[in-house]
C-alpha positions in Angstrom: -11.0 -8.2 -12.2 -8.6 -5.2 -12.6 -7.3 -2.8 -10.0 -7.5 0.9 -10.5 -5.0 3.2 -8.8 -5.2 6.9 -8.9 -2.3 9.0 -7.7 -3.3 12.3 -6.0 0.1 14.0 -5.4 -1.0 17.0 -3.4 0.2 17.6 0.1 -0.2 20.5 2.5 3.3 20.0 3.4 5.8 17.2 2.8 6.8 14.6 5.5 10.6 14.3 5.8 10.7 10.5 5.2 8.4 10.2 2.1 9.9 9.2 -1.2 6.6 9.2 -3.2 6.0 11.8 -5.8 4.1 14.8 -4.3 3.7 18.5 -4.7 2.3 21.4 -2.6 1.2 23.3 -5.7 -2.6 23.2 -5.0 -3.4 25.7 -7.8 -2.8 22.7 -10.2 -5.6 20.6 -8.6 -8.2 21.5 -11.3 -6.0 20.9 -14.4 -4.6 17.8 -12.8 -8.0 16.2 -12.2 -9.0 17.2 -15.7 -5.8 15.3 -16.9 -6.7 12.3 -14.8 -10.2 12.1 -16.4 -8.6 12.4 -19.8 -6.1 9.7 -19.0 -8.9 7.3 -17.9 -10.6 7.8 -21.4 -7.3 6.8 -23.0 -7.0 3.7 -20.9 -10.3 1.7 -21.4 -10.9 -1.8 -20.3 -12.3 -4.5 -22.6 -16.1 -4.7 -22.4 -16.0 -8.0 -20.6 -13.6 -6.8 -17.8 -14.5 -4.9 -14.7 -12.6 -2.9 -12.1 -12.6 -4.9 -8.8 -10.8 -2.4 -6.6 -10.2 1.4 -6.6 -7.4 3.0 -4.6 -6.8 6.8 -4.2 -3.2 7.2 -2.9 -0.8 10.0 -2.7 0.3 12.4 -1.7 -2.7 13.2 0.4 -6.0 12.5 -1.5 -7.9 14.0 1.5 -6.5 17.4 0.4 -8.6 17.3 -2.8 -11.7 19.4 -2.5 -15.1 17.5 -2.4 -16.3 18.8 -5.7 -13.1 17.5 -7.5 -13.4 14.2 -5.7 -17.0 13.9 -6.8 -16.1 14.7 -10.4 -13.3 12.1 -10.3 -15.6 9.3 -9.1 -18.3 10.3 -11.5 -15.8 9.8 -14.4 -14.4 6.6 -13.0 -17.8 5.0 -13.0 -18.6 6.5 -16.4 -15.4 5.1 -18.1 -15.2 1.8 -16.3 -17.6 -1.0 -15.3 -17.0 -1.3 -11.5 -17.8 -4.5 -9.9 -20.6 -4.7 -7.3 -19.1 -4.4 -3.8 -15.8 -3.2 -5.1 -13.4 -2.2 -2.5 -12.9 1.6 -2.8 -10.0 2.9 -0.6 -8.9 6.5 0.0 -5.9 7.6 1.9 -6.3 10.5 4.2 -4.5 12.4 7.0 -6.1 12.3 10.4 -6.4 16.1 10.6 -8.3 16.3 7.4 -11.1 14.1 8.8 -13.4 16.8 10.0 -17.3 16.8 9.9 -17.2 18.4 6.4 -14.9 15.6 5.0 -17.0 12.9 6.5 -20.2 14.5 5.1 -18.6 14.6 1.7 -17.6 10.9 1.9 -21.3 10.0 2.2 -21.8 11.1 -1.3 -18.9 9.0 -2.6 -18.5 5.3 -3.2 -15.6 5.1 -0.7 -16.0 2.2 1.7 -12.5 1.9 3.0 -10.1 4.6 4.6 -6.4 4.2 4.9 -5.0 6.7 7.4 -1.4 7.6 8.1 -1.2 7.5 12.0 2.5 6.6 12.0 2.9 6.9 15.8 1.0 8.0 18.9 3.8 10.1 20.2 3.4 13.8 19.4 7.1 14.2 19.7 7.9 11.6 17.0 5.1 13.1 14.9 6.8 16.4 15.0 10.1 14.7 14.1 8.4 13.3 11.0 6.9 16.8 10.2 3.4 15.2 10.3 0.5 17.6 10.6 -1.7 15.8 13.0 -1.5 14.9 16.7 -1.9 11.5 18.3 -5.3 12.6 19.7 -6.6 13.4 16.3 -6.1 9.8 15.1 -8.7 8.5 17.5 -11.0 11.4 16.8 -10.8 10.7 13.1 -11.6 7.0 13.6 -14.7 8.0 15.6 -15.9 10.5 13.0 -15.4 7.9 10.2 -17.4 5.3 12.2 -20.2 7.8 12.7 -20.1 8.5 8.9 -20.6 4.8 8.1 -17.0 3.8 7.2 -16.8 0.2 8.4 -13.3 -0.7 7.1 -10.4 1.5 8.4 -6.7 0.8 8.0 -3.9 2.7 9.8 -0.2 2.9 9.1 2.4 2.6 11.9 6.1 3.2 11.9 8.8 1.8 14.3 12.5 2.3 14.6 12.7 5.9 15.3 16.0 7.3 16.6 16.1 6.6 20.4 12.8 4.7 20.4 12.5 2.1 23.1 10.7 -1.2 22.8 8.3 0.0 25.6 7.4 3.0 23.5 6.8 0.8 20.5 4.5 -1.4 22.6 2.6 1.7 23.6 2.0 2.5 20.0 0.8 -1.0 19.2 -1.6 -0.9 22.1 -3.0 2.5 21.1 -3.6 1.2 17.5 -5.4 -1.9 18.6 -7.5 0.0 21.1 -9.1 1.9 18.1 -10.8 -1.3 16.8 -9.6 -0.8 13.3 -9.9 -3.6 10.7 -6.3 -3.3 9.3 -2.9 -2.2 10.3 0.2 -1.7 8.1 3.5 -1.3 9.9 7.0 -0.4 8.6 10.3 0.4 10.0 11.5 3.9 9.4 13.6 4.1 6.3 16.2 6.7 5.4 15.4 6.8 1.7 18.0 8.6 -0.5 16.5 11.9 -1.9 14.3 12.6 1.2 15.0 15.4 3.7 15.3 12.7 6.4 18.2 11.1 4.5 19.8 14.4 4.0 19.4 15.2 7.7 21.0 11.8 8.7 24.0 12.6 6.4 24.6 15.9 8.3 23.8 14.6 11.8 25.6 11.3 12.7 23.6 11.2 16.0 20.5 10.5 13.9 20.6 6.8 13.3 18.4 3.8 12.8 17.9 1.6 15.8 20.3 -1.3 16.0 19.4 -4.5 14.2 18.6 -6.5 17.3 16.2 -3.8 18.6 14.5 -3.6 15.2 14.1 -7.4 15.2 12.6 -7.3 18.7 10.2 -4.6 17.6 9.0 -6.6 14.6 8.6 -9.7 16.8 6.6 -7.6 19.3 4.4 -6.3 16.5 3.6 -9.8 15.3 2.9 -11.2 18.8 0.7 -8.3 19.9 -1.3 -8.1 16.7 -1.9 -11.8 16.4 -2.9 -11.9 20.0 -5.3 -9.0 19.3 -7.1 -11.0 16.6 -5.2 -9.9 13.5 -3.9 -12.2 10.7 -0.4 -11.6 9.6 -1.0 -12.0 5.9 1.9 -10.0 4.3 5.3 -9.0 5.8 4.1 -5.6 6.8 0.3 -6.0 6.8 -2.2 -7.3 9.4 -5.9 -7.8 9.0 -8.7 -8.7 11.4 -10.4 -12.0 10.6 -13.8 -12.0 8.8 -15.9 -11.8 12.0 -17.9 -9.0 10.4 -21.6 -8.4 9.8 -21.2 -8.9 6.0 -22.2 -12.4 5.2 -19.7 -12.8 2.3 -16.8 -11.8 4.5 -17.2 -14.4 7.3 -14.3 -16.7 6.3 -10.6 -16.4 7.0 -9.9 -16.2 3.3 -12.2 -13.2 3.1 -10.9 -11.3 6.1 -10.3 -7.6 6.1 -7.2 -8.0 4.0 -6.6 -5.1 1.6 -8.0 -6.5 -1.6 -6.3 -3.8 -3.7 -2.8 -4.3 -2.3 -3.3 -8.1 -2.5 -3.8 -7.6 -6.2 -0.2 -6.4 -6.4 1.0 -9.4 -4.6 -1.0 -12.0 -6.6 -0.4 -10.7 -10.1 -3.7 -9.1 -10.8 -3.6 -6.5 -13.6 -4.0 -2.8 -12.6 -4.3 0.5 -14.3 -2.4 3.4 -12.8 -3.8 6.9 -13.3 -1.8 10.1 -12.5 1.7 11.4 -12.3 4.2 8.6 -11.4 1.5 5.9 -11.5 2.3 2.4 -12.8 0.2 0.1 -14.9 0.5 -3.7 -15.4 -1.4 -6.0 -17.7 0.6 -9.3 -17.2 2.3 -8.8 -20.6 3.7 -5.3 -20.0 4.4 -2.8 -17.3 4.6 0.9 -17.8 4.9 4.1 -15.6 3.9 7.7 -16.0 6.1 10.8 -15.8 6.8 11.9 -12.3 6.3 15.6 -13.1 2.9 17.2 -12.8 3.5 19.9 -15.4 4.7 17.4 -18.0 1.8 15.0 -17.0 -0.8 17.7 -17.7 0.8 19.0 -20.9 1.1 15.5 -22.4 -2.6 14.9 -21.8 -3.6 18.2 -23.1 -1.9 17.3 -26.4 -3.9 14.0 -26.4 -1.0 11.7 -25.5 -0.6 9.2 -22.6 1.9 10.6 -20.1 4.0 7.4 -20.2 7.7 7.8 -19.3 8.8 4.2 -19.9 7.6 0.5 -20.3 8.9 -3.0 -20.3 7.8 -6.3 -21.9 7.4 -8.9 -19.2 9.1 -12.1 -20.4 9.0 -15.4 -18.5 12.1 -14.6 -16.4 10.7 -11.2 -15.4 7.4 -12.8 -14.6 9.1 -15.4 -12.4 11.1 -12.8 -10.5 7.9 -10.6 -10.0 6.3 -13.7 -8.4 9.2 -14.3 -6.1 9.4 -10.6 -5.0 5.6 -10.2 -4.4 3.9 -13.5 -3.7 6.6 -14.6 -1.3 5.9 -11.6 0.9 2.5 -13.0 1.6 1.3 -15.6 4.1 0.0 -17.7 1.3 3.3 -17.7 -0.6 4.0 -18.9 -4.1 1.7 -21.3 -5.8 4.2 -23.6 -7.5 1.7 -24.6 -10.2 1.6 -21.1 -11.7 5.3 -20.7 -12.4 6.2 -20.2 -16.1 8.0 -23.2 -17.6 8.0 -23.1 -21.4 11.6 -22.0 -21.9 13.0 -22.6 -18.4 11.6 -25.0 -15.7 11.2 -22.2 -13.1 9.6 -24.6 -10.6 12.7 -26.8 -10.6 14.8 -23.7 -10.5 13.0 -22.3 -7.4 13.0 -25.6 -5.5 16.7 -26.1 -6.2 17.6 -22.7 -5.0 15.2 -22.9 -2.1 16.7 -26.2 -0.8 19.0 -24.7 1.8 16.2 -22.4 3.2 13.8 -25.4 3.3 16.3 -27.4 5.3 17.0 -24.6 7.7 13.4 -24.0 8.3 13.2 -20.6 6.7 10.9 -21.8 4.0 8.1 -24.4 4.0 5.9 -26.0 1.4 2.2 -26.4 2.3 -0.5 -27.5 -0.1 1.6 -26.9 -3.2 2.8 -23.4 -2.0 6.1 -22.4 -0.8 6.1 -19.7 1.9 8.2 -18.0 4.5 8.1 -19.4 8.0 8.2 -16.9 10.9 12.0 -17.3 11.1 12.3 -16.7 7.4 10.4 -13.3 7.7 13.6 -11.8 9.2 15.8 -12.7 6.3 13.2 -12.5 3.5 15.3 -10.1 1.4 18.2 -12.6 1.4 15.9 -15.5 0.6 14.3 -13.7 -2.4 17.7 -12.7 -3.6 18.7 -16.5 -3.7 15.5 -17.3 -5.6 15.8 -14.7 -8.2 16.6 -15.9 -11.7 19.7 -14.2 -13.1 
């Protein structure tokens, strides 16, 4: 199976923390969708391969008009063979989820929604320059349920300036009360090039919470969500177990984990369509131009809008495995490590020895994985395991 990612860069307005490529130039929606359709035709799959997951990310895909969404999906299914019961995810903003939006979804193959809640504090939402209110998150979930969407994920953030542990616990409680199938949670990052970063540089009072408080917030997140019936299957991601009405999703292995995001962590090939999108086929990795005008003009001239690419040699593949698979609960399958030129299995185990002895790493059923204690120093552990 192959994953298919489509980048929809349009936003009504930009959030101050976001580092993803986006634009507010809605007048380019029509030519941009035409470009995406053309790019798909230039990126075919072999006849024996199928698309297993589809993900519309952004930007804000829910800003795309329903007729353009319908045209986009028509061409996805025209160009590619899509697997039966493929997971089809669309990101959206809570305030975009009105009755018209839900009605439009009924005519699309979307069966999973990923929604940026971020926080249930209206004050913190205003700080982020988010368009929605805390109340609209719950209203959006209710509308989506009535519209037949049975798989909903929401994003949360913690570590706001001045945020207390009690306030973070309130956000977690609000999220779990919605009954969603999946929650992703991240600490607020001051990424260079974003308005939030610039604001922090100008205002020394705007600071990240101290390291101990952030650790307590992450500990609380894990404790509260696991107690609420979620599996902590990746550093920042939590999924309810497979106690669903779908017979093929009854097991722990087939819980409500994001199948598309899991493909990034387990090395599944994927095609990226759209400005700034990345593609990966195990042998090579490439990325598109992060410029909507250049993206459209390249495709109008019949060329792929690729900005750069790299050949994935054994060392790069090994490092990819370390920085992706080790993020997951399942960890790294030691049997799949490349070994023709260098014995990467021996290299990993040798470099992991200190962390195994300290209890930060553990080997279970042929897989090396982070322990709970190791989660808090995962970046340091990965750095020690990287092949240089």
